Structure formats: structure tokens, C-alpha cells
N, C-alpha and C positions, 0 to 999 in steps of 0.2 A: 113633672116635664122636663124632659129630655133636653138639653140646649148643648150638646154638644157641637152643634156644628160651630158657635159661635168660638170654641177653641184652636178652629181651622185658620193656621199662619197668616192665610188671604186674606181673612175678615179684618185681621189688625191694620190692614192697609186701605179698606173701604172708606168712601165719606160717610159721617153719621148719619147723613139724612138717609141714605140707600141703607146703612144698618136697621134701621128706624124702619124701615118699610118691608126688609125681609123679615125682622122680626114679628111684627104686624102679621104678613103673610103667613109666614109658617105655621105661627099658634093660629092664624083663621083656618087654614085648609089640614093642619097634622089632625088624623081621625078619617078626613074624608075619603070616598073613594076615588078614581083616578077623575071621572068625568064630572063630580063637583070641584075639583080642583082647578082646571081648566080654565071655568070662566074667571076664577078669581086672580089666576095668573095672569091672565090677559087683564084684568080691571089695574092692577098693581104697574103693569107695564104703560097703558095708556095714563095714570097717575104721575109717574116718572115722566113718561114724554112731556107731559102737561108743564111740567117744568123743566124741560131742557136735559132732562135726565135719562139714563139707560143703563141696564142691567149688561154686564158684560158677559161673555161667554161663560165665563171664570165664576161669579157670581151667581148667574144662573144655574151652574151645577152644584155649588152650594147647597142652593135653594132646593134643587132636588134629591140630594143628599139628604139634606133634612126631614123631606116629607118624607122620605121611604125609608126611614128609621122604624116605623111605624104599620107599614105597608104588609099585605099577603108577601107571600112569593109570588103570584099569579100578577098582584099590581105590580111588583117591583120589575118583573118583567116587560111588563107594559108602559111603564115610565120607563123604561131603559131603552124601546125602541121608541119613544118621545122624544127622551134625549139627544138617542141619534140622529131623529131628525131636524132639531133645531139645534144645536150645539154645532 
């Protein structure tokens, strides 16, 4: 499984709790279609909110980039549209 997203310099400064959740989320969602990923993204965001934590736009972008690595071209286009709406 590709863990290239962890090499992003921005990841080095992210709270370890967030990195753990990001890692779980990426592993859970990788290979799923976009419709199946969205509920997982919302659930992860809710878990963070319960702890008083939220993903920044940059962190959300890192997650989206990691998930798009295994997507088809069409899925990537749809994910990009979603990215533009939420970031």
C-alpha cells in the first residue's frame, strides 16, 4: 500500500492524533468509490470534532491526494470537484 502521502512535508507538523486518524481514514477508504468514501470522511470529521479537533484545509487536501492515488481518471475528476467545493 502506497504511503507516499506521509512524505509530504506538511505531515511532519501535524498533531500525531490527527496523523493517526488520517492514516486510519486513508487505509479504510483506499480503493473505495467516491460515494462510499464520503460517509467515512464525515465520520472521521465528527470523531475529531468530539475531541475538539478539526482537519485544516491543508490536511484535508493531503487526505484527498492520498485517496486519489488509486482512483480512476473519472473518479479523480469528481474528487477534484468535491475538493474545490470544500477547500
